[in-house]
DSSP file (Angstrom, degrees, kcal/mol; ACC not computed):
  #  RESIDUE AA STRUCTURE BP1 BP2  ACC     N-H-->O    O-->H-N    N-H-->O    O-->H-N    TCO  KAPPA ALPHA  PHI   PSI    X-CA   Y-CA   Z-CA
    1    1 A M     >        0   0    0      0, 0.0     4,-2.3     0, 0.0     5,-0.2   0.000 360.0 360.0 360.0 -36.3   31.9    5.7  -33.3
    2    2 A V  H  >  +     0   0    0     93,-0.3     4,-2.6     1,-0.2     5,-0.2   0.889 360.0  54.3 -64.1 -38.2   35.4    6.1  -32.0
    3    3 A A  H  > S+     0   0    0      2,-0.2     4,-2.3     1,-0.2    -1,-0.2   0.897 108.5  48.5 -62.9 -39.8   34.6    9.6  -30.8
    4    4 A L  H  > S+     0   0    0      2,-0.2     4,-2.5     1,-0.2    -2,-0.2   0.919 112.1  48.2 -66.6 -43.6   31.6    8.3  -28.8
    5    5 A L  H  X S+     0   0    0     -4,-2.3     4,-2.4     1,-0.2    -2,-0.2   0.898 112.1  50.0 -63.1 -39.9   33.7    5.5  -27.2
    6    6 A T  H  X S+     0   0    0     -4,-2.6     4,-2.5     2,-0.2    -2,-0.2   0.908 110.1  50.4 -65.0 -41.6   36.4    8.0  -26.4
    7    7 A L  H  X S+     0   0    0     -4,-2.3     4,-2.3     2,-0.2    -2,-0.2   0.930 112.2  46.4 -62.0 -46.4   33.8   10.4  -24.8
    8    8 A I  H  X S+     0   0    0     -4,-2.5     4,-2.2     1,-0.2    -1,-0.2   0.901 112.2  51.5 -63.8 -40.5   32.4    7.6  -22.7
    9    9 A S  H  X S+     0   0    0     -4,-2.4     4,-2.2     1,-0.2    -1,-0.2   0.902 110.3  48.5 -62.6 -41.5   35.8    6.5  -21.7
   10   10 A Q  H  X S+     0   0    0     -4,-2.5     4,-2.4     2,-0.2    -2,-0.2   0.876 109.9  51.9 -67.4 -37.4   36.8   10.0  -20.6
   11   11 A L  H  X S+     0   0    0     -4,-2.3     4,-2.2     2,-0.2    -2,-0.2   0.897 109.7  49.6 -64.9 -39.7   33.5   10.3  -18.6
   12   12 A I  H  X S+     0   0    0     -4,-2.2     4,-2.0     2,-0.2    -2,-0.2   0.923 111.5  48.8 -63.6 -43.4   34.3    7.1  -16.8
   13   13 A E  H  X S+     0   0    0     -4,-2.2     4,-1.8     1,-0.2    -2,-0.2   0.895 110.3  51.2 -64.1 -39.7   37.8    8.3  -16.0
   14   14 A F  H  X S+     0   0    0     -4,-2.4     4,-1.7     1,-0.2    -1,-0.2   0.897 109.5  50.3 -62.6 -41.3   36.4   11.7  -14.8
   15   15 A Y  H  X S+     0   0    0     -4,-2.2     4,-2.2     1,-0.2    -1,-0.2   0.856 106.1  56.0 -67.1 -34.3   34.0    9.8  -12.5
   16   16 A I  H  X S+     0   0    0     -4,-2.0     4,-2.2     1,-0.2    -1,-0.2   0.902 107.1  49.6 -62.7 -40.2   36.9    7.7  -11.1
   17   17 A W  H  X S+     0   0    0     -4,-1.8     4,-2.5     2,-0.2    -2,-0.2   0.850 107.8  53.8 -67.4 -33.3   38.7   10.9  -10.2
   18   18 A I  H  X S+     0   0    0     -4,-1.7     4,-2.3     2,-0.2    -2,-0.2   0.908 108.4  50.0 -64.7 -40.9   35.5   12.1   -8.5
   19   19 A I  H  X S+     0   0    0     -4,-2.2     4,-2.2     2,-0.2    -2,-0.2   0.917 111.4  48.4 -62.4 -44.0   35.5    8.9   -6.4
   20   20 A I  H  X S+     0   0    0     -4,-2.2     4,-2.6     1,-0.2     5,-0.2   0.918 111.3  49.7 -63.3 -43.9   39.1    9.4   -5.5
   21   21 A A  H  X S+     0   0    0     -4,-2.5     4,-2.5     1,-0.2    -1,-0.2   0.891 110.2  51.4 -62.2 -38.9   38.5   13.0   -4.5
   22   22 A S  H  X S+     0   0    0     -4,-2.3     4,-2.1     2,-0.2    -1,-0.2   0.909 111.2  47.1 -64.0 -42.5   35.5   11.9   -2.4
   23   23 A A  H  X S+     0   0    0     -4,-2.2     4,-1.9     2,-0.2    -2,-0.2   0.920 113.1  48.3 -66.0 -44.0   37.6    9.2   -0.6
   24   24 A V  H  X S+     0   0    0     -4,-2.6     4,-2.5     1,-0.2    -2,-0.2   0.919 111.7  49.8 -63.8 -43.3   40.5   11.7    0.1
   25   25 A L  H  X S+     0   0    0     -4,-2.5     4,-2.4     1,-0.2    -1,-0.2   0.898 108.5  52.9 -63.3 -39.1   38.1   14.3    1.4
   26   26 A S  H  X S+     0   0    0     -4,-2.1     4,-2.3     1,-0.2    -1,-0.2   0.886 110.6  47.8 -64.9 -36.2   36.5   11.8    3.7
   27   27 A W  H  X S+     0   0    0     -4,-1.9     4,-2.4     2,-0.2    -2,-0.2   0.914 110.7  51.1 -67.0 -42.5   39.9   10.9    5.1
   28   28 A L  H  <>S+     0   0    0     -4,-2.5     5,-2.9     1,-0.2     6,-1.2   0.877 113.3  45.2 -63.8 -36.6   40.8   14.5    5.6
   29   29 A V  H ><5S+     0   0    0     -4,-2.4     3,-1.2     3,-0.2    -1,-0.2   0.902 111.9  52.2 -71.0 -41.3   37.6   15.1    7.4
   30   30 A A  H 3<5S+     0   0    0     -4,-2.3    -2,-0.2     1,-0.3    -1,-0.2   0.868 112.9  43.9 -63.9 -36.8   38.0   12.0    9.5
   31   31 A F  T 3<5S-     0   0    0     -4,-2.4    -1,-0.3    -5,-0.1    -2,-0.2   0.291 114.2-118.5 -92.5  10.4   41.5   13.0   10.6
   32   32 A D  T < 5S+     0   0    0     -3,-1.2    -3,-0.2     2,-0.2    -4,-0.1   0.816  76.0 128.7  58.9  36.7   40.4   16.6   11.3
   33   33 A V  S   <S+     0   0    0     -5,-2.9     2,-0.3    -6,-0.2    -4,-0.2   0.859  77.1  27.2 -83.2 -41.7   42.7   18.1    8.7
   34   34 A V  S    S-     0   0    0     -6,-1.2     2,-0.5    -9,-0.2    -1,-0.2  -0.865  81.8-135.0-116.9 157.2   39.8   20.0    7.0
   35   35 A N    >   -     0   0    0     -2,-0.3     3,-1.5    -3,-0.1     6,-0.2  -0.935   6.1-149.1-118.1 129.2   36.7   21.1    8.7
   36   36 A L  T 3  S+     0   0    0     -2,-0.5     6,-0.2     1,-0.3    -1,-0.1   0.569  92.6  77.7 -72.6  -6.5   33.2   20.8    7.3
   37   37 A R  T 3  S+     0   0    0      4,-0.1     2,-0.4     5,-0.1    -1,-0.3   0.703  72.3  94.2 -74.0 -17.5   32.2   24.0    9.1
   38   38 A N  S <> S-     0   0    0     -3,-1.5     4,-2.5     1,-0.1     5,-0.2  -0.639  80.0-138.8 -71.2 126.9   34.0   25.8    6.3
   39   39 A R  H  > S+     0   0    0     -2,-0.4     4,-2.5     1,-0.2     5,-0.2   0.882  98.1  47.1 -59.0 -43.7   31.3   26.7    3.8
   40   40 A Y  H  > S+     0   0    0      2,-0.2     4,-2.4     1,-0.2    -1,-0.2   0.884 112.4  48.8 -70.6 -38.3   33.3   25.9    0.7
   41   41 A V  H  > S+     0   0    0     -6,-0.2     4,-2.7     2,-0.2    -1,-0.2   0.914 112.6  49.7 -65.1 -41.4   34.6   22.6    2.1
   42   42 A F  H  X S+     0   0    0     -4,-2.5     4,-2.7     2,-0.2    -2,-0.2   0.925 111.8  47.4 -62.8 -44.4   31.1   21.6    3.0
   43   43 A L  H  X S+     0   0    0     -4,-2.5     4,-2.2     2,-0.2    -2,-0.2   0.902 113.8  47.6 -64.9 -40.8   29.7   22.5   -0.5
   44   44 A F  H  X S+     0   0    0     -4,-2.4     4,-2.3     2,-0.2    -2,-0.2   0.926 114.5  46.4 -64.9 -45.0   32.5   20.6   -2.2
   45   45 A G  H  X S+     0   0    0     -4,-2.7     4,-2.5     1,-0.2    -2,-0.2   0.880 111.6  51.3 -64.9 -38.6   32.0   17.6    0.0
   46   46 A D  H  X S+     0   0    0     -4,-2.7     4,-2.5    -5,-0.2    -1,-0.2   0.902 109.9  49.5 -65.8 -40.6   28.2   17.7   -0.5
   47   47 A A  H  X S+     0   0    0     -4,-2.2     4,-1.7     2,-0.2    -2,-0.2   0.925 112.7  47.1 -63.9 -44.1   28.7   17.8   -4.2
   48   48 A L  H  X S+     0   0    0     -4,-2.3     4,-1.8     1,-0.2     5,-0.3   0.904 112.1  51.2 -63.2 -40.3   31.0   14.9   -4.1
   49   49 A N  H  X S+     0   0    0     -4,-2.5     4,-2.7     1,-0.2    -2,-0.2   0.907 108.9  50.0 -63.9 -42.2   28.6   13.0   -1.9
   50   50 A R  H  < S+     0   0    0     -4,-2.5    -1,-0.2     1,-0.2    -2,-0.2   0.826 113.2  47.5 -66.0 -30.8   25.7   13.6   -4.2
   51   51 A L  H  < S+     0   0    0     -4,-1.7     4,-0.2    -5,-0.2    -1,-0.2   0.805 124.2  28.3 -79.1 -29.9   27.7   12.3   -7.1
   52   52 A T  H >X S+     0   0    0     -4,-1.8     4,-2.3    -5,-0.1     3,-0.5   0.756 100.2  77.0-105.2 -28.1   29.0    9.2   -5.5
   53   53 A E  H 3X S+     0   0    0     -4,-2.7     4,-2.8    -5,-0.3     5,-0.2   0.849  89.8  56.6 -60.9 -39.3   26.5    8.1   -2.9
   54   54 A P  H 3> S+     0   0    0      0, 0.0     4,-1.2     0, 0.0    -1,-0.2   0.908 112.9  42.2 -59.6 -38.8   23.9    6.6   -5.3
   55   55 A A  H <> S+     0   0    0     -3,-0.5     4,-1.6    -4,-0.2    -2,-0.2   0.906 114.4  51.3 -72.3 -40.8   26.5    4.2   -6.7
   56   56 A Y  H  X S+     0   0    0     -4,-2.3     4,-3.0     1,-0.2     5,-0.2   0.904 104.7  57.8 -60.2 -41.6   28.0    3.5   -3.3
   57   57 A R  H  X S+     0   0    0     -4,-2.8     4,-1.2     1,-0.2    -1,-0.2   0.887 105.5  49.2 -59.2 -41.4   24.6    2.6   -1.9
   58   58 A R  H  X S+     0   0    0     -4,-1.2     4,-0.6    -5,-0.2    -1,-0.2   0.891 114.2  45.4 -65.8 -38.9   24.0   -0.1   -4.5
   59   59 A I  H >X S+     0   0    0     -4,-1.6     4,-2.5     1,-0.2     3,-0.9   0.890 107.6  57.2 -72.3 -39.0   27.4   -1.6   -3.8
   60   60 A R  H 3< S+     0   0    0     -4,-3.0    -1,-0.2     1,-0.3    -2,-0.2   0.781  99.2  60.8 -64.6 -26.2   27.0   -1.5    0.0
   61   61 A R  H 3< S+     0   0    0     -4,-1.2    -1,-0.3    -5,-0.2    -2,-0.2   0.825 112.7  37.7 -66.9 -29.7   23.8   -3.5   -0.3
   62   62 A I  H << S+     0   0    0     -3,-0.9    -2,-0.2    -4,-0.6    -1,-0.2   0.870 102.8  79.0 -89.4 -41.8   25.9   -6.4   -1.8
   63   63 A L  S  < S-     0   0    0     -4,-2.5     2,-0.1     1,-0.1     3,-0.1  -0.366  84.9-113.4 -70.5 145.2   29.1   -6.1    0.2
   64   64 A P        -     0   0    0      0, 0.0     2,-0.4     0, 0.0    -1,-0.1  -0.412  42.6 -89.5 -71.6 156.8   29.2   -7.6    3.7
   65   65 A N        -     0   0    0      1,-0.1     3,-0.1    -2,-0.1     5,-0.1  -0.540  40.1-175.2 -69.7 121.9   29.6   -5.1    6.6
   66   66 A M    >   -     0   0    0      3,-0.4     3,-1.1    -2,-0.4     2,-0.5   0.090  37.7-121.0-105.9  21.3   33.3   -4.6    7.3
   67   67 A G  T 3  S-     0   0    0      1,-0.2    -1,-0.3     3,-0.0     0, 0.0  -0.651  85.0  -8.0  77.8-123.7   32.9   -2.5   10.4
   68   68 A G  T 3  S+     0   0    0     -2,-0.5     2,-0.6    -3,-0.1    -1,-0.2   0.450 113.9  98.0 -87.4  -0.2   34.6    0.9    9.8
   69   69 A L    <   -     0   0    0     -3,-1.1     2,-0.7     2,-0.0    -3,-0.4  -0.801  56.7-163.2 -95.4 119.1   36.2   -0.1    6.5
   70   70 A D        +     0   0    0     -2,-0.6     4,-0.2     1,-0.1    -5,-0.1  -0.882  15.1 172.4-105.0 109.7   34.2    1.0    3.4
   71   71 A L     >  +     0   0    0     -2,-0.7     4,-2.4     1,-0.2     3,-0.3   0.430  52.7  99.4 -94.0   0.0   35.3   -0.9    0.3
   72   72 A S  H  > S+     0   0    0      1,-0.2     4,-2.5     2,-0.2     5,-0.2   0.852  78.9  53.4 -61.8 -36.8   32.6    0.5   -2.0
   73   73 A P  H  > S+     0   0    0      0, 0.0     4,-2.4     0, 0.0    -1,-0.2   0.918 111.4  46.6 -62.8 -39.1   34.9    3.1   -3.6
   74   74 A I  H  > S+     0   0    0     -3,-0.3     4,-2.5    -4,-0.2     5,-0.2   0.923 113.7  47.7 -66.8 -43.8   37.5    0.4   -4.5
   75   75 A V  H  X S+     0   0    0     -4,-2.4     4,-2.4     1,-0.2    -1,-0.2   0.906 112.9  49.4 -63.2 -41.1   34.8   -1.9   -5.8
   76   76 A L  H  X S+     0   0    0     -4,-2.5     4,-2.5    -5,-0.2    -2,-0.2   0.909 110.9  49.1 -65.9 -42.2   33.3    0.9   -7.9
   77   77 A I  H  X S+     0   0    0     -4,-2.4     4,-2.4     2,-0.2    -2,-0.2   0.935 113.0  46.8 -63.2 -45.7   36.6    2.0   -9.3
   78   78 A F  H  X S+     0   0    0     -4,-2.5     4,-2.5     1,-0.2    -2,-0.2   0.901 112.6  50.9 -62.7 -39.8   37.4   -1.6  -10.3
   79   79 A G  H  X S+     0   0    0     -4,-2.4     4,-2.4    -5,-0.2    -2,-0.2   0.905 111.2  47.3 -63.5 -42.1   34.0   -2.0  -11.8
   80   80 A L  H  X S+     0   0    0     -4,-2.5     4,-2.5     2,-0.2    -2,-0.2   0.887 112.1  49.8 -67.9 -38.7   34.3    1.2  -13.9
   81   81 A M  H  X S+     0   0    0     -4,-2.4     4,-2.5     2,-0.2     5,-0.2   0.918 111.8  48.5 -64.8 -42.1   37.7    0.2  -15.1
   82   82 A F  H  X S+     0   0    0     -4,-2.5     4,-2.8     2,-0.2    -2,-0.2   0.922 111.7  49.9 -61.8 -44.1   36.4   -3.3  -16.1
   83   83 A L  H  X S+     0   0    0     -4,-2.4     4,-2.4     2,-0.2    -2,-0.2   0.908 111.5  48.4 -61.6 -43.3   33.5   -1.6  -17.9
   84   84 A R  H  X S+     0   0    0     -4,-2.5     4,-2.1     2,-0.2    -2,-0.2   0.929 114.1  45.5 -64.3 -45.2   35.7    0.8  -19.8
   85   85 A N  H  X S+     0   0    0     -4,-2.5     4,-2.3     1,-0.2    -2,-0.2   0.900 113.5  49.9 -65.4 -40.3   38.1   -2.0  -20.8
   86   86 A L  H  X S+     0   0    0     -4,-2.8     4,-2.8    -5,-0.2     5,-0.3   0.898 108.4  53.6 -63.8 -40.6   35.2   -4.3  -21.8
   87   87 A M  H  X>S+     0   0    0     -4,-2.4     4,-2.8     1,-0.2     5,-0.6   0.927 112.1  43.7 -59.8 -46.2   33.7   -1.5  -23.9
   88   88 A W  H  X5S+     0   0    0     -4,-2.1     4,-1.0     3,-0.2    -1,-0.2   0.865 114.8  49.9 -68.9 -34.9   36.9   -1.0  -25.8
   89   89 A E  H  <5S+     0   0    0     -4,-2.3    -2,-0.2    -5,-0.2    -1,-0.2   0.896 120.6  33.8 -70.1 -39.2   37.4   -4.7  -26.3
   90   90 A M  H  <5S+     0   0    0     -4,-2.8     4,-0.3    -5,-0.2    -2,-0.2   0.898 134.6  22.5 -83.6 -42.7   33.9   -5.3  -27.5
   91   91 A L  H  X5S+     0   0    0     -4,-2.8     4,-2.2    -5,-0.3    -3,-0.2   0.669 105.9  77.2-102.2 -19.1   33.1   -2.2  -29.5
   92   92 A G  H  X<S+     0   0    0     -4,-1.0     4,-2.4    -5,-0.6     5,-0.2   0.931  95.3  46.8 -60.5 -49.6   36.6   -0.8  -30.3
   93   93 A P  H  > S+     0   0    0      0, 0.0     4,-1.0     0, 0.0    -1,-0.2   0.888 113.5  50.1 -61.6 -36.5   37.4   -3.2  -33.1
   94   94 A M  H  4 S+     0   0    0     -4,-0.3     6,-0.8     1,-0.2     7,-0.4   0.883 112.9  46.9 -67.4 -36.9   34.0   -2.6  -34.7
   95   95 A A  H >< S+     0   0    0     -4,-2.2     3,-0.5     1,-0.2   -93,-0.3   0.850 116.8  42.0 -74.5 -33.3   34.5    1.2  -34.4
   96   96 A T  H 3< S+     0   0    0     -4,-2.4    -1,-0.2     1,-0.2    -2,-0.2   0.512  92.2  83.3 -93.4  -3.3   38.0    1.2  -35.8
   97   97 A S  T 3< S-     0   0    0     -4,-1.0    -1,-0.2    -5,-0.2    -2,-0.1   0.654  98.0-123.2 -74.1 -13.2   37.4   -1.3  -38.6
   98   98 A G  S <  S+     0   0    0     -3,-0.5    -1,-0.1    -4,-0.3    -3,-0.1   0.275  95.1  90.9  90.4 -12.6   36.0    1.4  -40.9
   99   99 A M  S >  S-     0   0    0     -5,-0.3     3,-1.1     2,-0.0    -4,-0.1   0.730  79.6-145.2 -88.4 -22.5   32.7   -0.4  -41.4
  100  100 A G  T 3   -     0   0    0     -6,-0.8    -5,-0.1     1,-0.2    -6,-0.1   0.712  66.5 -57.7  68.2  18.7   31.0    1.3  -38.4
  101  101 A G  T 3         0   0    0     -7,-0.4    -1,-0.2     1,-0.0    -6,-0.1   0.588 360.0 360.0  89.5   9.8   29.1   -1.9  -37.6
  102  102 A Y    <         0   0    0     -3,-1.1    -2,-0.1     0, 0.0    -1,-0.0   0.466 360.0 360.0 -92.1 360.0   27.3   -2.2  -40.9
C-alpha cells in the first residue's frame, strides 16, 4: 500500500512540474523570449497545453475573471498539494501500520 501511495504522490509531483513548465513557457512566449514558430518549441508547448488545459478549464469556470491574470495554475498546484497531503494523512497511517487496512 505504501508503494501505491508513493507512486500516486510522485505522479502528483510530476504533474506539478508540468504545470510550472507550462507557466514558464507561457511567460517566455508572452515576453517574446522563445518563438512558437520554432517547431520543437511549438510541439513542447502543445504537449504541455494538452496536459494542463483540461484541469485549467474546470478551475477557470469557478474563478472570477481577473483580466489578464490567470490564477488557475496556482490554484491547481495548491489543490494538488492539498490532495497529496490529505492522501498521506488519511491513508498513510493505515498503510504503514502493517495491517494493510484489514
